[in-house]
PQR file of N, CA, C, O and H, with PARSE charges and radii, in Angstrom:
ATOM      1  N   MET A   1     110.645-139.067  30.734 -0.4000 1.5000
ATOM      2  CA  MET A   1     110.234-139.305  32.098 -0.0000 2.0000
ATOM      3  C   MET A   1     109.681-140.717  32.190  0.5500 1.7000
ATOM      4  O   MET A   1     108.709-141.065  31.520 -0.5500 1.4000
ATOM      5  N   ALA A   2     110.299-141.502  33.009 -0.4000 1.5000
ATOM      6  CA  ALA A   2     109.982-142.921  33.028 -0.0000 2.0000
ATOM      7  C   ALA A   2     108.720-143.241  33.819  0.5500 1.7000
ATOM      8  O   ALA A   2     107.857-143.974  33.336 -0.5500 1.4000
ATOM      9  H   ALA A   2     111.089-141.219  33.554  0.4000 1.0000
ATOM     10  N   ASP A   3     108.602-142.698  35.031 -0.4000 1.5000
ATOM     11  CA  ASP A   3     107.493-143.128  35.869 -0.0000 2.0000
ATOM     12  C   ASP A   3     106.319-142.168  35.891  0.5500 1.7000
ATOM     13  O   ASP A   3     105.283-142.504  36.463 -0.5500 1.4000
ATOM     14  H   ASP A   3     109.302-142.102  35.423  0.4000 1.0000
ATOM     15  N   GLY A   4     106.432-140.985  35.291 -0.4000 1.5000
ATOM     16  CA  GLY A   4     105.302-140.082  35.179 -0.0000 2.0000
ATOM     17  C   GLY A   4     104.878-139.417  36.476  0.5500 1.7000
ATOM     18  O   GLY A   4     103.731-138.983  36.582 -0.5500 1.4000
ATOM     19  H   GLY A   4     107.274-140.712  34.826  0.4000 1.0000
ATOM     20  N   THR A   5     105.758-139.317  37.472 -0.4000 1.5000
ATOM     21  CA  THR A   5     105.390-138.652  38.714 -0.0000 2.0000
ATOM     22  C   THR A   5     106.039-137.284  38.804  0.5500 1.7000
ATOM     23  O   THR A   5     107.132-137.063  38.282 -0.5500 1.4000
ATOM     24  H   THR A   5     106.690-139.670  37.387  0.4000 1.0000
ATOM     25  N   ILE A   6     105.362-136.382  39.465 -0.4000 1.5000
ATOM     26  CA  ILE A   6     105.874-135.030  39.621 -0.0000 2.0000
ATOM     27  C   ILE A   6     107.105-135.022  40.520  0.5500 1.7000
ATOM     28  O   ILE A   6     107.956-134.145  40.371 -0.5500 1.4000
ATOM     29  H   ILE A   6     104.474-136.562  39.890  0.4000 1.0000
ATOM     30  N   ASN A   7     107.226-135.956  41.436 -0.4000 1.5000
ATOM     31  CA  ASN A   7     108.382-136.001  42.339 -0.0000 2.0000
ATOM     32  C   ASN A   7     109.692-136.252  41.617  0.5500 1.7000
ATOM     33  O   ASN A   7     110.757-135.947  42.154 -0.5500 1.4000
ATOM     34  H   ASN A   7     106.535-136.669  41.558  0.4000 1.0000
ATOM     35  N   SER A   8     109.640-136.797  40.421 -0.4000 1.5000
ATOM     36  CA  SER A   8     110.870-137.099  39.695 -0.0000 2.0000
ATOM     37  C   SER A   8     111.336-135.948  38.794  0.5500 1.7000
ATOM     38  O   SER A   8     112.345-136.081  38.102 -0.5500 1.4000
ATOM     39  H   SER A   8     108.775-137.045  39.985  0.4000 1.0000
ATOM     40  N   LEU A   9     110.615-134.824  38.796 -0.4000 1.5000
ATOM     41  CA  LEU A   9     110.994-133.696  37.942 -0.0000 2.0000
ATOM     42  C   LEU A   9     112.191-132.960  38.520  0.5500 1.7000
ATOM     43  O   LEU A   9     112.315-132.789  39.732 -0.5500 1.4000
ATOM     44  H   LEU A   9     109.795-134.716  39.358  0.4000 1.0000
ATOM     45  N   ARG A  10     113.074-132.526  37.615 -0.4000 1.5000
ATOM     46  CA  ARG A  10     114.233-131.741  38.027 -0.0000 2.0000
ATOM     47  C   ARG A  10     114.022-130.300  37.592  0.5500 1.7000
ATOM     48  O   ARG A  10     113.638-130.059  36.448 -0.5500 1.4000
ATOM     49  H   ARG A  10     112.973-132.665  36.630  0.4000 1.0000
ATOM     50  N   PRO A  11     114.263-129.336  38.472 -0.5600 1.5000
ATOM     51  CA  PRO A  11     114.076-127.937  38.082  0.2800 2.0000
ATOM     52  C   PRO A  11     115.155-127.494  37.095  0.5500 1.7000
ATOM     53  O   PRO A  11     116.272-128.011  37.097 -0.5500 1.4000
ATOM     54  N   THR A  12     114.798-126.533  36.260 -0.4000 1.5000
ATOM     55  CA  THR A  12     115.784-125.978  35.334 -0.0000 2.0000
ATOM     56  C   THR A  12     116.608-124.926  36.058  0.5500 1.7000
ATOM     57  O   THR A  12     116.193-124.390  37.085 -0.5500 1.4000
ATOM     58  H   THR A  12     113.891-126.113  36.258  0.4000 1.0000
ATOM     59  N   LYS A  13     117.772-124.642  35.513 -0.4000 1.5000
ATOM     60  CA  LYS A  13     118.647-123.630  36.088 -0.0000 2.0000
ATOM     61  C   LYS A  13     119.032-122.666  34.982  0.5500 1.7000
ATOM     62  O   LYS A  13     119.437-123.081  33.896 -0.5500 1.4000
ATOM     63  H   LYS A  13     118.110-125.078  34.679  0.4000 1.0000
ATOM     64  N   ALA A  14     118.903-121.370  35.266 -0.4000 1.5000
ATOM     65  CA  ALA A  14     119.241-120.354  34.271 -0.0000 2.0000
ATOM     66  C   ALA A  14     120.726-120.428  33.933  0.5500 1.7000
ATOM     67  O   ALA A  14     121.547-120.720  34.802 -0.5500 1.4000
ATOM     68  H   ALA A  14     118.574-121.033  36.149  0.4000 1.0000
ATOM     69  N   PRO A  15     121.072-120.164  32.681 -0.5600 1.5000
ATOM     70  CA  PRO A  15     122.483-120.222  32.287  0.2800 2.0000
ATOM     71  C   PRO A  15     123.280-119.077  32.890  0.5500 1.7000
ATOM     72  O   PRO A  15     122.740-118.005  33.163 -0.5500 1.4000
ATOM     73  N   ASN A  16     124.548-119.310  33.092 -0.4000 1.5000
ATOM     74  CA  ASN A  16     125.456-118.277  33.567 -0.0000 2.0000
ATOM     75  C   ASN A  16     125.991-117.545  32.334  0.5500 1.7000
ATOM     76  O   ASN A  16     127.042-117.890  31.793 -0.5500 1.4000
ATOM     77  H   ASN A  16     124.987-120.180  32.871  0.4000 1.0000
ATOM     78  N   ILE A  17     125.246-116.533  31.908 -0.4000 1.5000
ATOM     79  CA  ILE A  17     125.589-115.821  30.680 -0.0000 2.0000
ATOM     80  C   ILE A  17     126.722-114.843  30.964  0.5500 1.7000
ATOM     81  O   ILE A  17     126.664-114.035  31.891 -0.5500 1.4000
ATOM     82  H   ILE A  17     124.393-116.253  32.347  0.4000 1.0000
ATOM     83  N   GLN A  18     127.741-114.946  30.144 -0.4000 1.5000
ATOM     84  CA  GLN A  18     128.919-114.095  30.315 -0.0000 2.0000
ATOM     85  C   GLN A  18     128.643-112.680  29.824  0.5500 1.7000
ATOM     86  O   GLN A  18     127.821-112.466  28.933 -0.5500 1.4000
ATOM     87  H   GLN A  18     127.789-115.603  29.391  0.4000 1.0000
ATOM     88  N   ILE A  19     129.344-111.721  30.418 -0.4000 1.5000
ATOM     89  CA  ILE A  19     129.257-110.338  29.964 -0.0000 2.0000
ATOM     90  C   ILE A  19     130.113-110.226  28.707  0.5500 1.7000
ATOM     91  O   ILE A  19     131.282-110.611  28.698 -0.5500 1.4000
ATOM     92  H   ILE A  19     130.012-111.896  31.141  0.4000 1.0000
ATOM     93  N   THR A  20     129.522-109.701  27.664 -0.4000 1.5000
ATOM     94  CA  THR A  20     130.236-109.612  26.393 -0.0000 2.0000
ATOM     95  C   THR A  20     130.987-108.295  26.276  0.5500 1.7000
ATOM     96  O   THR A  20     130.608-107.305  26.903 -0.5500 1.4000
ATOM     97  H   THR A  20     128.572-109.387  27.671  0.4000 1.0000
ATOM     98  N   PRO A  21     132.037-108.276  25.486 -0.5600 1.5000
ATOM     99  CA  PRO A  21     132.777-107.024  25.277  0.2800 2.0000
ATOM    100  C   PRO A  21     131.932-106.048  24.457  0.5500 1.7000
ATOM    101  O   PRO A  21     131.008-106.466  23.760 -0.5500 1.4000
ATOM    102  N   PRO A  22     132.240-104.754  24.535 -0.5600 1.5000
ATOM    103  CA  PRO A  22     131.440-103.764  23.802  0.2800 2.0000
ATOM    104  C   PRO A  22     131.497-103.953  22.281  0.5500 1.7000
ATOM    105  O   PRO A  22     130.517-103.672  21.592 -0.5500 1.4000
ATOM    106  N   ALA A  23     132.610-104.415  21.758 -0.4000 1.5000
ATOM    107  CA  ALA A  23     132.724-104.637  20.314 -0.0000 2.0000
ATOM    108  C   ALA A  23     132.124-105.995  19.950  0.5500 1.7000
ATOM    109  O   ALA A  23     132.249-106.967  20.695 -0.5500 1.4000
ATOM    110  H   ALA A  23     133.407-104.643  22.317  0.4000 1.0000
ATOM    111  N   TYR A  24     131.474-106.038  18.795 -0.4000 1.5000
ATOM    112  CA  TYR A  24     130.863-107.278  18.334 -0.0000 2.0000
ATOM    113  C   TYR A  24     131.934-108.339  18.095  0.5500 1.7000
ATOM    114  O   TYR A  24     132.966-108.077  17.477 -0.5500 1.4000
ATOM    115  H   TYR A  24     131.372-105.248  18.190  0.4000 1.0000
ATOM    116  N   ASP A  25     131.663-109.536  18.596 -0.4000 1.5000
ATOM    117  CA  ASP A  25     132.559-110.666  18.381 -0.0000 2.0000
ATOM    118  C   ASP A  25     131.702-111.876  18.051  0.5500 1.7000
ATOM    119  O   ASP A  25     130.856-112.280  18.850 -0.5500 1.4000
ATOM    120  H   ASP A  25     130.824-109.749  19.097  0.4000 1.0000
ATOM    121  N   ARG A  26     131.909-112.438  16.913 -0.4000 1.5000
ATOM    122  CA  ARG A  26     131.092-113.553  16.438 -0.0000 2.0000
ATOM    123  C   ARG A  26     131.145-114.744  17.400  0.5500 1.7000
ATOM    124  O   ARG A  26     130.124-115.389  17.640 -0.5500 1.4000
ATOM    125  H   ARG A  26     132.596-112.110  16.264  0.4000 1.0000
ATOM    126  N   GLN A  27     132.308-115.036  17.943 -0.4000 1.5000
ATOM    127  CA  GLN A  27     132.453-116.174  18.844 -0.0000 2.0000
ATOM    128  C   GLN A  27     131.619-115.972  20.117  0.5500 1.7000
ATOM    129  O   GLN A  27     130.980-116.913  20.590 -0.5500 1.4000
ATOM    130  H   GLN A  27     133.137-114.513  17.748  0.4000 1.0000
ATOM    131  N   ASN A  28     131.621-114.767  20.669 -0.4000 1.5000
ATOM    132  CA  ASN A  28     130.803-114.491  21.849 -0.0000 2.0000
ATOM    133  C   ASN A  28     129.315-114.581  21.533  0.5500 1.7000
ATOM    134  O   ASN A  28     128.532-115.077  22.342 -0.5500 1.4000
ATOM    135  H   ASN A  28     132.139-114.003  20.285  0.4000 1.0000
ATOM    136  N   GLU A  29     128.933-114.104  20.366 -0.4000 1.5000
ATOM    137  CA  GLU A  29     127.530-114.184  19.957 -0.0000 2.0000
ATOM    138  C   GLU A  29     127.092-115.639  19.799  0.5500 1.7000
ATOM    139  O   GLU A  29     125.992-116.006  20.211 -0.5500 1.4000
ATOM    140  H   GLU A  29     129.570-113.701  19.709  0.4000 1.0000
ATOM    141  N   ASP A  30     127.941-116.456  19.209 -0.4000 1.5000
ATOM    142  CA  ASP A  30     127.626-117.881  19.060 -0.0000 2.0000
ATOM    143  C   ASP A  30     127.512-118.569  20.419  0.5500 1.7000
ATOM    144  O   ASP A  30     126.625-119.398  20.622 -0.5500 1.4000
ATOM    145  H   ASP A  30     128.835-116.157  18.874  0.4000 1.0000
ATOM    146  N   LEU A  31     128.401-118.230  21.346 -0.4000 1.5000
ATOM    147  CA  LEU A  31     128.349-118.796  22.688 -0.0000 2.0000
ATOM    148  C   LEU A  31     127.055-118.405  23.396  0.5500 1.7000
ATOM    149  O   LEU A  31     126.410-119.239  24.032 -0.5500 1.4000
ATOM    150  H   LEU A  31     129.121-117.556  21.182  0.4000 1.0000
ATOM    151  N   PHE A  32     126.684-117.140  23.282 -0.4000 1.5000
ATOM    152  CA  PHE A  32     125.458-116.644  23.895 -0.0000 2.0000
ATOM    153  C   PHE A  32     124.232-117.382  23.353  0.5500 1.7000
ATOM    154  O   PHE A  32     123.372-117.821  24.115 -0.5500 1.4000
ATOM    155  H   PHE A  32     127.208-116.462  22.766  0.4000 1.0000
ATOM    156  N   ARG A  33     124.169-117.509  22.056 -0.4000 1.5000
ATOM    157  CA  ARG A  33     123.024-118.205  21.446 -0.0000 2.0000
ATOM    158  C   ARG A  33     122.989-119.674  21.843  0.5500 1.7000
ATOM    159  O   ARG A  33     121.913-120.232  22.055 -0.5500 1.4000
ATOM    160  H   ARG A  33     124.868-117.152  21.436  0.4000 1.0000
ATOM    161  N   ASN A  34     124.139-120.296  21.945 -0.4000 1.5000
ATOM    162  CA  ASN A  34     124.181-121.697  22.344 -0.0000 2.0000
ATOM    163  C   ASN A  34     123.718-121.876  23.790  0.5500 1.7000
ATOM    164  O   ASN A  34     123.011-122.833  24.103 -0.5500 1.4000
ATOM    165  H   ASN A  34     125.013-119.843  21.773  0.4000 1.0000
ATOM    166  N   GLN A  35     124.117-120.957  24.667 -0.4000 1.5000
ATOM    167  CA  GLN A  35     123.671-121.016  26.057 -0.0000 2.0000
ATOM    168  C   GLN A  35     122.154-120.893  26.138  0.5500 1.7000
ATOM    169  O   GLN A  35     121.503-121.639  26.869 -0.5500 1.4000
ATOM    170  H   GLN A  35     124.691-120.179  24.413  0.4000 1.0000
ATOM    171  N   LEU A  36     121.597-119.952  25.386 -0.4000 1.5000
ATOM    172  CA  LEU A  36     120.143-119.794  25.392 -0.0000 2.0000
ATOM    173  C   LEU A  36     119.435-120.999  24.783  0.5500 1.7000
ATOM    174  O   LEU A  36     118.383-121.414  25.269 -0.5500 1.4000
ATOM    175  H   LEU A  36     122.127-119.346  24.792  0.4000 1.0000
ATOM    176  N   ARG A  37     120.007-121.562  23.721 -0.4000 1.5000
ATOM    177  CA  ARG A  37     119.404-122.745  23.093 -0.0000 2.0000
ATOM    178  C   ARG A  37     119.338-123.906  24.072  0.5500 1.7000
ATOM    179  O   ARG A  37     118.314-124.581  24.181 -0.5500 1.4000
ATOM    180  H   ARG A  37     120.862-121.225  23.326  0.4000 1.0000
ATOM    181  N   ILE A  38     120.433-124.132  24.780 -0.4000 1.5000
ATOM    182  CA  ILE A  38     120.469-125.220  25.762 -0.0000 2.0000
ATOM    183  C   ILE A  38     119.459-124.966  26.884  0.5500 1.7000
ATOM    184  O   ILE A  38     118.739-125.876  27.294 -0.5500 1.4000
ATOM    185  H   ILE A  38     121.264-123.584  24.691  0.4000 1.0000
ATOM    186  N   TYR A  39     119.410-123.731  27.374 -0.4000 1.5000
ATOM    187  CA  TYR A  39     118.483-123.408  28.458 -0.0000 2.0000
ATOM    188  C   TYR A  39     117.032-123.612  28.030  0.5500 1.7000
ATOM    189  O   TYR A  39     116.257-124.239  28.753 -0.5500 1.4000
ATOM    190  H   TYR A  39     119.995-122.991  27.040  0.4000 1.0000
ATOM    191  N   PHE A  40     116.662-123.094  26.874 -0.4000 1.5000
ATOM    192  CA  PHE A  40     115.272-123.226  26.440 -0.0000 2.0000
ATOM    193  C   PHE A  40     114.924-124.670  26.085  0.5500 1.7000
ATOM    194  O   PHE A  40     113.763-125.065  26.187 -0.5500 1.4000
ATOM    195  H   PHE A  40     117.291-122.585  26.287  0.4000 1.0000
ATOM    196  N   THR A  41     115.897-125.450  25.677 -0.4000 1.5000
ATOM    197  CA  THR A  41     115.657-126.875  25.481 -0.0000 2.0000
ATOM    198  C   THR A  41     115.339-127.548  26.811  0.5500 1.7000
ATOM    199  O   THR A  41     114.452-128.400  26.882 -0.5500 1.4000
ATOM    200  H   THR A  41     116.840-125.129  25.595  0.4000 1.0000
ATOM    201  N   GLN A  42     116.059-127.169  27.866 -0.4000 1.5000
ATOM    202  CA  GLN A  42     115.783-127.705  29.204 -0.0000 2.0000
ATOM    203  C   GLN A  42     114.395-127.287  29.685  0.5500 1.7000
ATOM    204  O   GLN A  42     113.667-128.092  30.266 -0.5500 1.4000
ATOM    205  H   GLN A  42     116.779-126.477  27.808  0.4000 1.0000
ATOM    206  N   VAL A  43     114.033-126.030  29.442 -0.4000 1.5000
ATOM    207  CA  VAL A  43     112.712-125.543  29.845 -0.0000 2.0000
ATOM    208  C   VAL A  43     111.621-126.297  29.092  0.5500 1.7000
ATOM    209  O   VAL A  43     110.629-126.713  29.691 -0.5500 1.4000
ATOM    210  H   VAL A  43     114.625-125.376  28.971  0.4000 1.0000
ATOM    211  N   ASP A  44     111.796-126.476  27.785 -0.4000 1.5000
ATOM    212  CA  ASP A  44     110.819-127.227  26.996 -0.0000 2.0000
ATOM    213  C   ASP A  44     110.676-128.657  27.501  0.5500 1.7000
ATOM    214  O   ASP A  44     109.561-129.166  27.618 -0.5500 1.4000
ATOM    215  H   ASP A  44     112.602-126.138  27.299  0.4000 1.0000
ATOM    216  N   ASN A  45     111.802-129.309  27.802 -0.4000 1.5000
ATOM    217  CA  ASN A  45     111.754-130.680  28.308 -0.0000 2.0000
ATOM    218  C   ASN A  45     111.052-130.750  29.657  0.5500 1.7000
ATOM    219  O   ASN A  45     110.273-131.670  29.905 -0.5500 1.4000
ATOM    220  H   ASN A  45     112.707-128.895  27.707  0.4000 1.0000
ATOM    221  N   ALA A  46     111.325-129.783  30.529 -0.4000 1.5000
ATOM    222  CA  ALA A  46     110.672-129.754  31.841 -0.0000 2.0000
ATOM    223  C   ALA A  46     109.170-129.551  31.683  0.5500 1.7000
ATOM    224  O   ALA A  46     108.378-130.182  32.383 -0.5500 1.4000
ATOM    225  H   ALA A  46     111.959-129.036  30.327  0.4000 1.0000
ATOM    226  N   ASN A  47     108.779-128.681  30.774 -0.4000 1.5000
ATOM    227  CA  ASN A  47     107.350-128.460  30.537 -0.0000 2.0000
ATOM    228  C   ASN A  47     106.681-129.729  30.019  0.5500 1.7000
ATOM    229  O   ASN A  47     105.567-130.057  30.428 -0.5500 1.4000
ATOM    230  H   ASN A  47     109.422-128.168  30.205  0.4000 1.0000
ATOM    231  N   GLN A  48     107.345-130.430  29.136 -0.4000 1.5000
ATOM    232  CA  GLN A  48     106.795-131.689  28.627 -0.0000 2.0000
ATOM    233  C   GLN A  48     106.634-132.711  29.755  0.5500 1.7000
ATOM    234  O   GLN A  48     105.649-133.449  29.796 -0.5500 1.4000
ATOM    235  H   GLN A  48     108.250-130.164  28.803  0.4000 1.0000
ATOM    236  N   GLN A  49     107.605-132.748  30.666 -0.4000 1.5000
ATOM    237  CA  GLN A  49     107.520-133.681  31.791 -0.0000 2.0000
ATOM    238  C   GLN A  49     106.356-133.327  32.705  0.5500 1.7000
ATOM    239  O   GLN A  49     105.661-134.216  33.198 -0.5500 1.4000
ATOM    240  H   GLN A  49     108.405-132.149  30.632  0.4000 1.0000
ATOM    241  N   VAL A  50     106.139-132.044  32.934 -0.4000 1.5000
ATOM    242  CA  VAL A  50     105.012-131.620  33.778 -0.0000 2.0000
ATOM    243  C   VAL A  50     103.692-131.992  33.111  0.5500 1.7000
ATOM    244  O   VAL A  50     102.784-132.512  33.760 -0.5500 1.4000
ATOM    245  H   VAL A  50     106.703-131.322  32.534  0.4000 1.0000
ATOM    246  N   ILE A  51     103.594-131.725  31.824 -0.4000 1.5000
ATOM    247  CA  ILE A  51     102.368-132.070  31.098 -0.0000 2.0000
ATOM    248  C   ILE A  51     102.114-133.567  31.164  0.5500 1.7000
ATOM    249  O   ILE A  51     100.984-133.996  31.395 -0.5500 1.4000
ATOM    250  H   ILE A  51     104.332-131.303  31.297  0.4000 1.0000
ATOM    251  N   GLN A  52     103.160-134.368  30.962 -0.4000 1.5000
ATOM    252  CA  GLN A  52     103.006-135.820  31.025 -0.0000 2.0000
ATOM    253  C   GLN A  52     102.617-136.279  32.421  0.5500 1.7000
ATOM    254  O   GLN A  52     101.774-137.163  32.569 -0.5500 1.4000
ATOM    255  H   GLN A  52     104.078-134.020  30.774  0.4000 1.0000
ATOM    256  N   ALA A  53     103.226-135.684  33.456 -0.4000 1.5000
ATOM    257  CA  ALA A  53     102.904-136.061  34.834 -0.0000 2.0000
ATOM    258  C   ALA A  53     101.460-135.709  35.170  0.5500 1.7000
ATOM    259  O   ALA A  53     100.762-136.497  35.808 -0.5500 1.4000
ATOM    260  H   ALA A  53     103.911-134.965  33.335  0.4000 1.0000
ATOM    261  N   VAL A  54     101.012-134.538  34.749 -0.4000 1.5000
ATOM    262  CA  VAL A  54      99.628-134.134  35.010 -0.0000 2.0000
ATOM    263  C   VAL A  54      98.670-135.049  34.262  0.5500 1.7000
ATOM    264  O   VAL A  54      97.653-135.475  34.809 -0.5500 1.4000
ATOM    265  H   VAL A  54     101.580-133.898  34.231  0.4000 1.0000
ATOM    266  N   TYR A  55      98.993-135.344  33.024 -0.4000 1.5000
ATOM    267  CA  TYR A  55      98.155-136.253  32.244 -0.0000 2.0000
ATOM    268  C   TYR A  55      98.086-137.629  32.896  0.5500 1.7000
ATOM    269  O   TYR A  55      97.014-138.228  32.982 -0.5500 1.4000
ATOM    270  H   TYR A  55      99.819-134.998  32.580  0.4000 1.0000
ATOM    271  N   SER A  56      99.233-138.128  33.355 -0.4000 1.5000
ATOM    272  CA  SER A  56      99.264-139.445  33.998 -0.0000 2.0000
ATOM    273  C   SER A  56      98.424-139.454  35.261  0.5500 1.7000
ATOM    274  O   SER A  56      97.696-140.413  35.518 -0.5500 1.4000
ATOM    275  H   SER A  56     100.104-137.642  33.285  0.4000 1.0000
ATOM    276  N   GLN A  57      98.520-138.388  36.055 -0.4000 1.5000
ATOM    277  CA  GLN A  57      97.723-138.306  37.275 -0.0000 2.0000
ATOM    278  C   GLN A  57      96.237-138.235  36.948  0.5500 1.7000
ATOM    279  O   GLN A  57      95.421-138.827  37.655 -0.5500 1.4000
ATOM    280  H   GLN A  57      99.112-137.609  35.847  0.4000 1.0000
ATOM    281  N   SER A  58      95.875-137.520  35.887 -0.4000 1.5000
ATOM    282  CA  SER A  58      94.471-137.419  35.487 -0.0000 2.0000
ATOM    283  C   SER A  58      93.933-138.778  35.056  0.5500 1.7000
ATOM    284  O   SER A  58      92.819-139.158  35.416 -0.5500 1.4000
ATOM    285  H   SER A  58      96.538-137.039  35.313  0.4000 1.0000
ATOM    286  N   VAL A  59      94.731-139.498  34.289 -0.4000 1.5000
ATOM    287  CA  VAL A  59      94.309-140.818  33.825 -0.0000 2.0000
ATOM    288  C   VAL A  59      94.193-141.772  35.009  0.5500 1.7000
ATOM    289  O   VAL A  59      93.239-142.546  35.089 -0.5500 1.4000
ATOM    290  H   VAL A  59      95.636-139.189  33.997  0.4000 1.0000
ATOM    291  N   LEU A  60      95.156-141.722  35.928 -0.4000 1.5000
ATOM    292  CA  LEU A  60      95.098-142.608  37.095 -0.0000 2.0000
ATOM    293  C   LEU A  60      93.872-142.314  37.951  0.5500 1.7000
ATOM    294  O   LEU A  60      93.211-143.236  38.430 -0.5500 1.4000
ATOM    295  H   LEU A  60      95.930-141.093  35.863  0.4000 1.0000
ATOM    296  N   SER A  61      93.566-141.033  38.145 -0.4000 1.5000
ATOM    297  CA  SER A  61      92.383-140.718  38.962 -0.0000 2.0000
ATOM    298  C   SER A  61      91.117-141.127  38.239  0.5500 1.7000
ATOM    299  O   SER A  61      90.142-141.529  38.873 -0.5500 1.4000
ATOM    300  H   SER A  61      94.103-140.284  37.756  0.4000 1.0000
ATOM    301  N   TRP A  62      91.119-141.028  36.909 -0.4000 1.5000
ATOM    302  CA  TRP A  62      89.956-141.457  36.141 -0.0000 2.0000
ATOM    303  C   TRP A  62      89.802-142.979  36.229  0.5500 1.7000
ATOM    304  O   TRP A  62      88.683-143.473  36.367 -0.5500 1.4000
ATOM    305  H   TRP A  62      91.911-140.701  36.394  0.4000 1.0000
ATOM    306  N   LEU A  63      90.899-143.724  36.152 -0.4000 1.5000
ATOM    307  CA  LEU A  63      90.818-145.180  36.248 -0.0000 2.0000
ATOM    308  C   LEU A  63      90.430-145.647  37.644  0.5500 1.7000
ATOM    309  O   LEU A  63      89.783-146.683  37.803 -0.5500 1.4000
ATOM    310  H   LEU A  63      91.809-143.323  36.039  0.4000 1.0000
ATOM    311  N   ASP A  64      90.826-144.881  38.653 -0.4000 1.5000
ATOM    312  CA  ASP A  64      90.467-145.242  40.030 -0.0000 2.0000
ATOM    313  C   ASP A  64      89.049-144.798  40.397  0.5500 1.7000
ATOM    314  O   ASP A  64      88.631-144.972  41.541 -0.5500 1.4000
ATOM    315  H   ASP A  64      91.352-144.039  38.524  0.4000 1.0000
ATOM    316  N   GLY A  65      88.331-144.249  39.481 -0.4000 1.5000
ATOM    317  CA  GLY A  65      86.968-143.822  39.763 -0.0000 2.0000
ATOM    318  C   GLY A  65      86.914-142.489  40.478  0.5500 1.7000
ATOM    319  O   GLY A  65      85.926-142.187  41.147 -0.5500 1.4000
ATOM    320  H   GLY A  65      88.671-144.108  38.551  0.4000 1.0000
ATOM    321  N   GLY A  66      87.977-141.669  40.348 -0.4000 1.5000
ATOM    322  CA  GLY A  66      87.978-140.349  40.955 -0.0000 2.0000
ATOM    323  C   GLY A  66      88.348-140.333  42.411  0.5500 1.7000
ATOM    324  O   GLY A  66      88.187-139.308  43.072 -0.5500 1.4000
ATOM    325  H   GLY A  66      88.780-141.913  39.804  0.4000 1.0000
ATOM    326  N   MET A  67      88.846-141.447  42.940 -0.4000 1.5000
ATOM    327  CA  MET A  67      89.196-141.492  44.354 -0.0000 2.0000
ATOM    328  C   MET A  67      90.598-141.020  44.571  0.5500 1.7000
ATOM    329  O   MET A  67      91.070-140.988  45.708 -0.5500 1.4000
ATOM    330  H   MET A  67      88.977-142.280  42.403  0.4000 1.0000
TER
END
C-alpha cells in the first residue's frame, strides 16, 4: 500500500469454488486448495493494508497534536 489511506483499499472477493465429483480426484483437490490459498493470501494482504492504514492515521493524528 503506497499512500497508507483507507480509501485505497480493495475489498476481497470469495473464490468461486467448483462443486467436486463424489469420487476423490487429486486434480480437483489441488484446485480447491489452490483457490483457498489464493483467497486467504488476499485476505491476509487486505488485513495488513488495514493495519498499516490505521497505524498511519494514528501516527498522523499524533504528529498533528491530536487534531
